[in-house]
N, C-alpha and C positions, 0 to 999 in steps of 0.2 A: 394457416396464421401468417400474415404478412407484416414485417417488422422493419422500420427504418433505423438503422444504427448510425448516430451522428458522432462524429469525433473529430477533433482537431489534432492531427499527429504532432508529436514533439519533433524536433530536428533529428535526423539520423545520427548526426554527429554527437548528439547527447543521447547515449543509450537510455531506453525508456521502457520500464516494465509495463507501464500503461498500454503503450502501443503494443507490446507483445500479447497482453491480456486481452485487449479488444480483438486482434487478429484471431486469437485462439477461440475466443467466445464466437465470433462470426462463424468460423470453421465448424465448432461443436453444434451450433444452432442449425446450420445448413445439413449437417449430417443427421440431425434430429428430424429434418422434413420442414423445418420453418423457412419460409422464404424471406431472405435478408436482403434489404436495399441499402447498401452502404451509401452514407452521405458524409464523405470523408474529405477533409482539406488537410493540408501539411504546412507546417512553418517552413519547410524547405522551398515552398512556392514563392515566399516573399522576395528573394533577391532578383527573380525573373519577372516580377510584376511590372506592368506599365507604369509610367509616372503618375498617371491619374489614379490608379488603383493604390500606388504607395501613398499618394496624399490623403488618401481616406483611412489609412491604418491607424492613425491615432484615435479615431473614434470607434474602431471595429470592435473593442471589447465591449462597448456599451450598445451599439448598433451596426451590424454589418450588413449593409444593403444589398449587396451581391448575393451574399449567403441567403438572405430572407428570399430574394427573388428566385433563386434556383430551388430552394426548399418549397416554396409555394407551388412551383411547376411540378415538382416530384410528388407532393402530397396529392395535388389535383389529379395528376395522371394515374397515380397507383393506388390511391385511397387505402393506405395501411391502416392496420388495427392499432399499432402503438409506435411511437417514436422513442427510442432509447438513446439517451445522450450520455456520453462521457465527458470529455474535455471540451469546452466550448472556446477557449482562448487561443490566439487572438482573432482568428478569421471567421468563426461561427457566431459568437456572442451568445449570452443567455437569452437573447431576444428570440432564438429558435424556439424556445418555450411557447412564447406569445404566438408565434406563427403557426406552430402545430396546433394550439388551442383555437386559434381563429378558423382554422380547417376542420375543427371537432375531433382532432386526434389526441388522446391522451399520451402523457409524458412520464416516462421512467428515467430516473437518473441514477447512474451509479456514482457514489462519492469516493474519490480516490484520494482526496486531501481535504484541507480545511478552509478552502478559498471562498466559502460563503462569508467568512469573517476576517481571514488573514490574507493580506495581499500577497505574500510569499507562498502561501498554501500550507506551510510546515509548522508554524507556531514555534519557531526557533530563530534567534538572533543573537550574534555576537558570542557564540558558543554556549548558550544557555537557552532553556525553554522561555518563550515569550508569548504572552497573551494580552499585551498592551491595548490591542484594538478591540478586544472582546466587550460587547456591550455598548460600544459607541456608535453613534449614528453615522460618523465619518471617521475612517481610520487615520486620523492625523498623525499618530506615532509612526505609522508606516511611511508617511511622506517624509517626516523628520528624519528617520533613519535609513531612508532610501531602500525600503525592504524588497521592491520589486525591480529586479535587473540592475540593482546599485543605481538607480537613476530617480532623482526627486520627481522629475516630470512624469516618468512612466509610473512611479509609484503613486503619484496624485491621480493618475488616470485610472489605475486600478482601484483605488481607494473609492474614487467616484463612482466607478463601475458597480462596486459592491454595494454602495449605498443606492444607487438608482435601481438596482435589481433585487433588492430585498423582498419586495412584492413578488417580482417573478419567481424567485426561488420558494417562496412559500405557497405558490400555485401548483408546483410540480405535484402531479397525481400519485406517484410512488417513488419513494426513495429507497435505493438499494445501499444499505450500510454494509461494508465488507467485513466489519467486526462489531462487537457490542460496544466498543469505544467510540466508533464513529456513530453509532445509533445514539449514544448519550450526547454527542457533540451535535447532532441534529435536533434532539429533544431540547436541549439548552437553547438552540437557535429559534425554537417556537414551532417546530414541525410536530404535529399531533402524532401519538403513538400508532395509531391505525395506519398512517402514511409512510412508516418506517419498517422495513423488512431486513433482517441480517441475512445476508447470502454472500458467503466468501468467494473468492476466485479460486480456480482449479489450475492444476497443471496435469500434462498428459501422464498416464500410467507408465512408469518405466519397467514394470513388471516384477517378477519375484525379487525381493531384496537379496543383496549379496551378503556374506558374512561381514560383520563389522570389521573396519580397518582399525588404525591406531591414530590417537591424537585428534586434533581439532581442525576445523575448516571455518575460515572467516571469509565470506564472499559478498561484497557489496561495493557501492562507490566510495572511494577512499576520500571522505569528506568529513568535516567535523561532526555533522549531525548524525553520521553513521557510526561513530565511536571507535574508529580503528585505533585512535591514540589512547583511549580509555582501555582497550583490550591490551595494547602493547605494555602500558604502565602495569596492568594486572600480571601479565606474563612475566615480566622482569622480576617480580617478587617471588619467583620460585627458581631453584637452580636449574642451570642448563640441563636439559634432558629429563627432568623430573615428571614432565607431563606428556612426554611423547613430542610429537611434532606439531607445530602450529603452521598450517598452511594459509596463506592470504592471497585471494584472487580480487582482481578489480583494478581500477585505475581512478585518478583524481588527484586533487591538490596536495593530498597528505602522503602521495606515492614516496617522496623523499624519506619520510619517517619509516616506512615499511621497508624500503631498500637499506636504509641504515641499520634497523633491527636485524634484517637477514645477515648483513655483513658482520654484525656484532655476535650473533649467536648462531650456532649450527642448528638449533632446533626451531628456528624460524625460516619458513621457505616462501619466497614471493613468486607466485605463479603468473602475474600479469593478468590481462584481460583474456578470459576463456570463451571459446565457442560452446556450442552445446555438448559436442562430445567431451571436451575438457572439463565442462561442469560435472558431467556424469562420472567422469574418471576421478575427479577431486573428492566427490562426495563419497564414492565407493572406497577411497583410500583412508577415509577418516572414520572416526567413531562417534563424534559429536560435531554438530554444526552450531556456530555462535552467531547471535544476533545481538550486537553490542550497542543498539541505537540509544542516542542521547536525547532524541526527540520523541514525540508520540507518534512513532512510525505506524502508519495506517495498516499496511499488510506486506510485510517483506516476502516476497515470492520465494526467497531462498529457503524459507521455514518450510513451506508446502513441499519444495523439492527434497528437503531433507526427510520429512515424514513419508513421502512417497517411497523413499529409498530405504525406510526402516531405521534412520538416524534420529536419535533424540536431540532437542535443541536446548541449549543455555543461552537464555536472553535476558534483557533487561526489562523491568516490570513497567513498561511504558506502552502507551498506545494499544495496538492490537496484538502485541506479543503474548501477553497472557492468554488471550482468547485463542491463539493459534496452537499454543502447547497444552491447552486444556487447564489452565490455571485461572480461568475467568470464571469466578464463583457463581454469580446468578445464572450463567447460560450453559452450565455443564451438567450432565446427567448425574444422578445420585452415585456416590461411591468414589468421587474425585477428591473428597475432603475439602470443600470451599472454606470451610471455618479454620481448618489448619493452615491452608495456603494463605489466607489473609492474614493470619496471626504470624506466619513465618516472615512474610514479606515485610511486616511492620516491626520484625525484630523479636517476635515472641517464640519463633522456632517451632518445631514440631517433634513427635515422637521419634522420628528417624533423620531429622534433618538438622544441621548446625543452625544456630540463629540467623535470621536474615535470608535464608535460602527458602524460597517457596517451590514446593514439589507440585508440578502438574501431571496430567495424564500421560503426556509425551515429552516432558522435559523440566527445566528448572527456570525460575525467574528470580532476579535479584536487584536490589537498588543499582542505578547507574553510577556507581562509585567504584574507584579501583580496589580498594580493601575487600569490598562485597564481592566483586567479581574474582578477585584472586582467591578468596576463600571457596568459592564455588567451583573452581576448575578442578581440583582433585576429586570433589564430589561427583562431578558429572563425568569425569573419566572412569571412576570406579563403578558408577551406576549405570553406565551406558548399555550394557549388555541386558540389564533388568527391564529397560524401558523400550528396547528395540522393536519388539513385536507390538507393543501398545502404540508406538509412533506409527507404524505401518497401519494399524487397525484404525487410528484416528483418521489418517488419510482416506481410507477407503469408505469410512462411514460419513465424513464431513466435506472432504476436498476432491473426491474423485469426480472426472468430468461427468460421468452419468448421473450422479447425484445432483451436482451443481446445475447442470443443464436442465434437468427435469424442474428443479425449483425456479429457475428463470422463466421456463415456459409457463409454470403455474402463475407466477406474478404477472406476467403479460395477460394470461387469461383473466385474471382477476381484475386488473385495472381496465381492460378492455369492456368488461361488463359493467363496472361501476365507476366511470371516470368522475374525479372531484370536481373538474372545473365547469361541468354542465350545470 
């Protein structure tokens, strides 16, 4: 099988889980015997472009002529079975879907965000969830609020791009939804059920889990939508030392808040930005990993890393987080208690959980509110050992590279046999 993987890499100065996932997926496919033809562009190329190329940048999200020329040549020469698209912006453009179809090549896209509808891609603005552009022919609110790169002009361009390519997105042969929440987003956008497959990302197997450490680990970009300020508010509602240690890893605009908390309380430790070895050490030192997102976070990789290491997760009940911890009722196997989980998150509680805390297969979910998270912290600390084996088992069954890569190859095979664009 021969697959073109198309991706516009985010700038290296902006750490991107998506870049890491694409690299990992290419390596896993290659190891499985799939011939991968990378069609990669990088936003780091932009500063060194010629003046003529830079002059075309404003239209590249809509139509990137150089990328279409190069892709046409690649498709003609190698005649792949499938094109797998990840991020098309800004140097590839969604037009690559049309180019592939013109060559008779079906297209699969992994949906990493909400940019079919939302110019920023995250449904989050001014500290709260925002879906003002949902259902509109043109995302005028995105232009008004400068949602794309804090620029009215660039927001207008992105909103126009989304309007122009609505038909393009609806012609994609198969969508890979990383979680059930993204599948729901695609269906709401008008994509038929039969063209949506839920397939999560994976992370390499770190091996047999070590015994649980103590306390909690938060590891994410230190920005408002990731909820570090929510977590610190919840943490301060407990006496110093009552919950063990809170380790915070990452960097971003809210770093001063974390540094201030670490200076104020000895049970808060700021670890900074970690390399792979540092991540492994931080996970192993902790008992529970926290995902305190304030937006509909698609698939926080840190959760999969936690499960792989046998660490349960305490998260907010938003986006893909309930799916990842096994609290996503319609998509979980029997025995995980979907009715009890739904009731608990709504405030009804469950037989073993305080009101407002949802128990999943490999962790807990709560409303994205300081009081709810504060109430869940001691529950998670005391219950960590009881969910450690289940966390690792969920990783092995759902997120292990062998499982996920086989599922991806099956998706390719299915779409190559029955392309929808023909």
